[in-house]
C-alpha positions in Angstrom: -170.9 28.8 -109.5 -174.1 26.8 -109.2 -176.5 27.5 -112.0 -179.5 29.5 -110.8 -177.5 31.6 -108.3 -176.3 35.1 -108.7 -172.5 34.6 -108.6 -172.0 35.9 -112.1 -174.3 38.9 -111.6 -172.3 39.9 -108.5 -169.3 40.6 -110.7 -171.2 43.4 -112.4 -170.1 47.0 -111.6 -173.3 47.7 -109.8 -171.8 46.0 -106.8 -169.0 46.7 -104.3 -167.1 44.0 -102.4 -169.3 44.6 -99.3 -172.3 43.5 -101.4 -170.6 40.4 -102.6 -169.6 39.5 -99.1 -173.2 40.1 -97.9 -174.7 37.9 -100.5 -172.3 35.0 -99.7 -173.0 35.4 -95.9 -176.7 35.6 -96.4 -176.8 32.5 -98.6 -174.8 30.5 -96.1 -177.1 31.7 -93.2 -180.2 30.7 -95.2 -178.9 27.2 -95.9 -178.1 26.7 -92.2 -181.2 28.2 -90.5 -184.2 28.0 -92.8 -184.6 24.3 -93.5 -185.6 23.6 -89.8 -188.5 26.1 -90.2 -189.9 24.6 -93.4 -192.7 22.6 -91.8 -194.0 25.7 -90.1 -193.7 28.0 -93.1 -195.8 25.8 -95.4 -198.7 25.1 -93.0 -201.4 27.7 -92.9 -202.2 27.0 -89.3 -198.6 27.8 -88.2 -197.8 30.7 -90.5 -198.1 33.3 -87.8 -195.7 31.6 -85.5 -193.3 30.9 -88.4 -193.3 34.6 -89.3 -192.7 35.7 -85.7 -189.8 33.3 -85.4 -188.4 34.4 -88.8 -188.4 38.0 -87.7 -186.6 37.2 -84.5 -184.0 35.1 -86.4 -183.5 37.7 -89.0 -183.1 40.3 -86.3 -180.6 38.3 -84.4 -178.6 37.7 -87.5 -178.4 41.4 -88.3 -180.3 41.2 -91.6 -183.1 43.4 -90.6 -180.7 46.3 -89.9 -180.4 46.8 -93.7 -184.0 47.9 -94.0 -183.7 50.6 -91.3 -182.2 54.0 -92.0 -179.8 55.5 -89.4 -177.1 53.8 -87.3 -178.3 55.7 -84.3 -181.6 53.8 -84.6 -180.3 50.3 -85.2 -179.8 50.6 -89.0 -176.8 49.3 -90.8 -176.0 52.7 -92.3 -177.1 56.3 -92.2 -179.3 55.6 -95.3 -180.9 52.4 -96.6 -178.6 50.5 -98.9 -181.0 49.5 -101.7 -178.6 47.1 -103.3 -178.1 45.3 -100.0 -181.8 45.1 -99.4 -182.3 43.7 -102.9 -179.6 41.1 -102.5 -181.0 40.0 -99.2 -184.5 39.6 -100.6 -183.2 37.8 -103.7 -181.3 35.4 -101.5 -184.1 34.8 -99.0 -186.7 34.3 -101.8 -184.5 31.7 -103.4 -184.5 29.7 -100.2 -187.9 30.4 -98.6 -190.7 32.8 -99.7 -191.9 33.5 -96.1 -188.4 34.4 -95.0 -188.3 37.0 -97.8 -191.7 38.3 -96.7 -190.6 38.6 -93.1 -187.6 40.8 -94.0 -189.5 42.8 -96.6 -192.4 43.8 -94.3 -190.0 44.9 -91.6 -188.5 47.4 -94.0 -191.7 48.4 -95.7 -193.6 48.7 -92.4 -191.0 51.0 -90.9 -189.7 52.7 -94.1 -191.8 55.8 -93.6 -190.5 56.2 -90.1 -186.9 56.0 -91.4 -187.8 58.7 -94.0 -189.9 61.1 -92.1 -190.0 60.1 -88.4 -189.0 62.5 -85.6 -186.0 61.6 -83.5 -188.4 60.4 -80.7 -190.4 58.3 -83.2 -187.3 56.7 -84.6 -185.8 55.9 -81.2 -189.1 54.4 -80.1 -189.7 52.1 -83.0 -186.7 51.5 -85.3 -184.3 49.7 -83.0 -187.0 47.1 -82.2 -187.7 46.7 -85.9 -184.0 46.2 -86.6 -183.4 43.6 -83.9 -186.6 41.7 -84.6 -188.4 42.4 -81.3 -191.2 44.4 -82.9 -193.2 43.5 -86.0 -194.0 46.3 -88.4 -196.8 46.7 -91.0 -197.6 49.1 -93.8 -201.4 50.0 -93.9 -202.2 51.7 -97.2 -204.7 49.7 -99.2 -208.5 49.9 -98.6 -211.5 48.0 -100.0 -212.0 50.7 -102.6 -208.5 52.1 -102.8 -205.7 49.8 -103.9 -203.9 51.0 -106.9 -205.7 54.4 -106.7 -204.1 55.5 -103.5 -205.5 59.0 -103.9 -209.0 57.5 -103.3 -208.3 56.6 -99.7 -211.4 56.9 -97.5 -210.1 56.1 -94.0 -210.7 59.4 -92.1 -208.5 61.0 -89.5 -210.4 63.8 -87.8 -208.5 66.5 -85.9 -209.6 66.4 -82.3 -207.4 68.6 -80.1 -204.2 66.8 -79.2 -205.1 63.7 -81.3 -206.7 62.4 -84.5 -209.6 60.1 -84.4 -209.5 57.4 -87.1 -212.6 55.8 -88.7 -212.7 53.4 -91.6 -211.0 50.2 -92.9 -207.7 49.0 -94.4 -207.4 45.7 -96.2 -204.8 43.3 -97.6 -202.5 44.4 -94.8 -199.5 42.2 -94.6 -198.5 41.3 -91.0 -202.1 42.2 -90.1 -202.9 40.4 -86.9 -199.3 39.9 -85.7 -197.9 43.4 -86.1 -196.9 45.4 -83.0 -197.6 48.7 -84.9 -199.0 49.9 -88.2 -197.9 52.9 -90.4 -201.4 54.0 -91.4 -202.3 56.4 -94.2 -205.5 58.3 -93.6 -207.4 61.3 -95.1 -207.0 64.4 -93.0 -208.6 66.7 -95.6 -206.1 69.5 -96.1 -206.9 69.3 -99.8 -208.9 67.0 -102.1 -207.2 63.9 -103.5 -203.7 62.9 -102.8 -202.8 66.2 -101.0 -205.2 65.5 -98.1 -203.6 62.3 -96.8 -201.4 62.0 -93.7 -199.4 59.2 -92.2 -199.6 57.9 -88.6 -197.9 55.3 -86.4 -200.7 53.3 -84.8 -199.8 50.8 -82.1 -201.6 47.5 -82.4 -203.2 47.8 -78.9 -204.8 51.2 -79.7 -208.4 51.1 -78.5 -210.7 51.2 -81.5 -208.3 49.3 -83.8 -209.5 45.7 -84.4 -208.7 42.9 -86.7 -211.9 42.6 -88.7 -210.9 39.6 -90.7 -207.9 37.4 -91.4 -207.4 36.8 -95.1 -206.2 33.6 -96.6 -204.2 33.6 -99.9 -202.6 31.0 -102.1 -199.1 31.5 -100.6 -199.8 31.6 -96.8 -198.6 34.7 -94.9 -200.2 36.9 -92.2 -202.8 39.1 -93.9 -205.8 41.0 -92.5 -208.5 43.6 -92.9 -208.3 46.2 -90.2 -211.2 48.3 -88.8 -210.7 51.7 -87.1 -213.7 52.7 -85.0 -213.0 55.9 -83.2 -209.3 55.0 -82.8 -207.6 57.9 -81.0 -204.0 58.5 -82.1 -201.9 61.3 -80.5 -200.7 64.0 -82.8 -197.2 63.1 -81.8 -197.8 59.8 -83.7 -198.2 61.7 -87.0 -195.3 61.1 -89.4 -194.1 64.3 -91.1 -196.3 67.2 -92.3 -200.0 66.9 -92.3 -201.3 66.4 -95.9 -197.9 65.0 -97.1 -198.7 61.4 -96.5 -199.3 60.4 -100.1 -195.8 61.7 -101.0 -194.3 59.8 -98.1 -196.1 56.6 -99.2 -194.7 57.0 -102.7 -191.2 57.6 -101.4 -191.4 54.5 -99.2 -192.6 52.4 -102.2 -189.8 53.8 -104.4 -187.3 52.2 -102.0 -189.0 48.8 -101.6 -190.6 48.4 -105.0 -187.2 47.6 -106.5 -186.8 45.0 -103.8 -190.0 43.3 -104.8 -188.4 42.9 -108.2 -185.3 41.4 -106.5 -187.5 38.9 -104.6 -189.1 37.9 -108.0 -185.6 37.4 -109.3 -184.8 35.0 -106.4 -187.9 32.9 -107.0 -187.0 32.8 -110.7 -183.4 31.7 -110.0 -184.6 28.9 -107.8 -187.1 27.8 -110.5 -184.3 27.6 -113.1 -182.2 25.5 -110.8 -185.0 23.1 -110.2 -185.8 22.9 -113.9 -182.2 22.2 -114.7 -182.0 19.4 -112.1 -185.2 17.8 -113.4 -184.2 18.1 -117.1 -180.8 16.6 -116.4 -182.1 13.6 -114.5 -185.6 12.8 -116.0 -185.3 9.8 -118.4 -187.6 9.9 -121.4 -187.5 7.9 -124.6 -184.0 6.6 -124.0 -182.5 10.0 -123.2 -182.8 12.8 -120.6 -185.4 15.5 -120.9 -182.6 18.0 -121.3 -181.4 16.3 -124.5 -184.5 17.5 -126.3 -184.1 20.7 -128.2 -187.5 22.0 -127.0 -186.3 21.7 -123.4 -183.0 23.4 -124.2 -184.9 26.3 -125.9 -187.2 26.6 -122.8 -184.2 26.7 -120.5 -182.5 29.3 -122.6 -185.5 31.5 -122.5 -185.7 31.2 -118.8 -182.0 32.2 -118.4 -182.5 35.2 -120.8 -185.5 36.4 -118.8 -183.6 36.1 -115.5 -180.5 38.0 -116.7 -182.5 40.8 -118.3 -184.5 41.2 -115.0 -181.4 41.2 -112.9 -180.0 44.1 -115.0 -183.1 46.1 -114.5 -183.3 45.4 -110.8 -179.7 46.3 -110.0 -179.7 49.3 -112.3 -182.6 50.7 -110.3 -181.0 49.8 -107.0 -177.6 51.3 -108.0 -179.2 54.5 -109.2 -181.1 55.0 -106.0 -178.0 54.4 -103.9 -176.4 57.3 -106.0 -179.2 59.6 -104.8 -181.1 59.5 -108.0 -184.9 59.4 -108.4 -185.8 55.9 -109.7 -189.6 56.0 -110.1 -189.4 54.9 -113.7 -186.5 52.5 -113.2 -188.1 50.9 -110.2 -191.4 50.5 -112.1 -189.6 48.9 -115.0 -187.8 46.5 -112.7 -190.8 45.5 -110.8 -192.9 45.0 -113.9 -190.4 43.0 -115.9 -189.0 40.9 -113.0 -192.4 39.9 -111.5 -193.9 39.1 -114.9 -190.8 37.3 -116.1 -190.5 35.3 -112.9 -194.1 34.1 -113.4 -193.1 32.9 -116.9 -189.9 31.2 -115.7 -191.7 29.4 -112.8 -194.5 28.3 -115.2 -191.9 26.8 -117.5 -190.2 25.0 -114.6 -193.6 23.5 -113.6 -194.0 22.3 -117.2 -190.6 20.7 -117.2 -191.4 18.9 -114.0 -194.6 17.6 -115.6 -197.3 16.1 -113.4 -195.0 16.1 -110.4 -194.7 19.9 -110.8 -198.3 20.5 -109.6 -198.0 18.1 -106.6 -198.5 20.0 -103.4 -195.3 20.6 -101.5 -193.0 20.3 -104.5 -190.6 23.3 -104.8 -191.8 24.5 -108.2 -195.5 24.2 -107.0 -194.7 26.3 -104.0 -192.9 28.9 -106.2 -195.9 29.0 -108.5 -198.1 30.1 -105.6 -195.4 32.5 -104.1 -194.9 34.5 -107.3 -198.5 35.3 -108.1 -199.0 38.0 -105.5 -195.8 39.9 -106.5 -197.4 40.9 -109.8 -200.0 42.7 -107.7 -198.7 44.1 -104.5 -196.8 47.4 -104.2 -198.4 48.4 -107.5 -199.8 45.9 -110.0 -198.1 45.4 -113.4 -200.7 47.6 -115.1 -199.9 50.4 -112.6 -196.1 50.1 -113.4 -196.9 50.4 -117.1 -198.8 53.6 -116.4 -196.0 55.0 -114.4 -193.4 54.3 -117.1 -195.7 55.6 -119.9 -196.6 58.8 -118.0 -193.0 59.4 -117.1 -191.9 59.1 -120.8 -194.5 61.6 -121.9 -193.6 64.0 -119.1 -189.9 63.8 -120.1 -190.8 64.3 -123.8 -193.0 67.3 -123.0 -190.1 68.9 -121.1 -187.7 68.4 -123.9 -190.0 68.8 -126.9 -188.9 72.3 -127.8 -185.3 71.2 -127.7 -186.1 68.2 -129.9 -188.1 70.3 -132.4 -185.2 72.8 -132.6 -182.8 70.1 -133.4 -185.1 68.8 -136.1 -185.4 72.2 -137.7 
């Protein structure tokens, strides 16, 4: 076992032998294929091409199949194996953040189709997502509706055999390179969350334009989309009209746990880098690792990683058992992303001045982790989810609890 990997965690009862085999195969594949793409992945000018190539490579290797539901549509199984997706994201993140991003967005971008698509929709889109010949995107956030999804303003007006979309989406990952977008828009059946529907919108739809490409601290394809009278056939609607909000939440429930797994991968790599530095850096006649302060910092990093891993794979295992994991996924995403930020910050500190040098691994990890505390529900939103769920559970059982007390 190499310190910083997940070999010990794979012995936990959350996993089956097929998961252990998958993790080993994915790790070996990453070590063989990803180093050659490193120059492209870390240059802002080439990030689009790097992402396209990564999607093709991941598809050819068969890894994208794990994020697609239904063997008839190119998926690895009839349902999405959450533990497998999490292990893949953890492994990819440990090796290269953009590789994790490429896999994650294929799953998130097509997840609603796996969950609620018609047979025709699934056959048209999912096999291409699974083999890496089409790039998917999930278009939910808007300039005034990020965490508050019920405040969506993008309008989808019923017009005979089609809907006409007007408005904007922003912070859309794969924006500008996607072949299609799963778009959530207000159809107005009811106010608030009940009046939202989901649509598959091909990138070449007239009226859909890339209004702006967005640049962030860890480069990846990101854009603001504008819909100006974009006509989308009713056959492109996903599921029942007005049920789009529920579909978005179901999709996020699957992939929110995998965000936590990616955080875990970043943290494991940071610990490995910190241990290597602490063991080799000479200071005052001894290594940096000989100082008790360093040992305490490393111990805290390991504790944070193990506790996050337990939460991540509890949530993944429960979902694979058919359980609702809204609270468990929120806890995992909250703790793993915040914990990874702390672990990576500690690794930068151990590396000292060199830790903030552009291109050094811990510096890259520092930029990679920051967005994970925000996207697919910011930490504060996860806290609200957990708190509200606890109160809801208490209210449902309060009469029973009071009876026991009496």
